[in-house]
N, C-alpha and C positions, 0 to 999 in steps of 0.2 A: 156114766162113770168116766172119770178123767183118765186119759191115756198115761200109762206109767212111763216116765222118762228114765232112760238108762243112766245110772250114776257114773261119774267119771273115774271112780276108783272104789275099791272095797272099803266100806265104812259101816259101822254099826248103827242101825236105825233104832233109836230108843223111844221115840214118841209114837203114839197111836193116832193122834189127831193133829191137824194143823195148829200152829202156835205162833203167837206174836213174838218177834225177836227185835231187840233194840240195838242200835248202833251205840257202842260204849262211849264214843267220842262226841256224837251230836245229840243223842237221845231220841233221834227219829226211829220209828219202828214200822214193821210190816209183818203180814202173816206169811208163814212159810209152811209148806207141806212137810211131813215127817222126813222124806228123803232129802229135801233141800236143807232142812235143819241139820241132818247128819253131815252133809257136804260142808255147810257153813262151819259147824263145829270142828270138822277135820281141817279146814283151811286155817281157822284160828289156832288150833293146836300145832299145825305144821309151821305156822309163822313163828310161834314161840320156840319151836325146836330148830328153826333154821332150815327146814326141809322145803326149799323154794321150788323144786320141781313139782311137788304136790300142790303147793300154793298156786302156782301158775296154772296147772291143769284144772284146779277147782275154780279159779277166777274165770278162766275161759268158758267153762261149763256154765257158770252163773250168768255170764254175759249173754250166752246163747239162749238159755232157757228161762231165765228170770232177770231180764234186763232192768226193769224198774226196781226190783228188790236189790239187785247188784248196786245200782246207783245210791240207794239208801244205806245199805249195810257195808259195802266193801270198797266203794270208789273213794 
């Protein structure tokens, strides 16, 4: 069983299974775990709302735990 990674902030996990997520700008995609999807969705929402402290915390978390996926989806 995969070790659970502590999320960087409280966010609601809506997915039960890993899912493929696409970069809306490049079309590239990768598989993310349900927790990583929740963090990704929170980052995107915080960007739209201008809550940059949350964005930064989420980006740092992604770089640490999902470096390849960070480069595809968020860099």
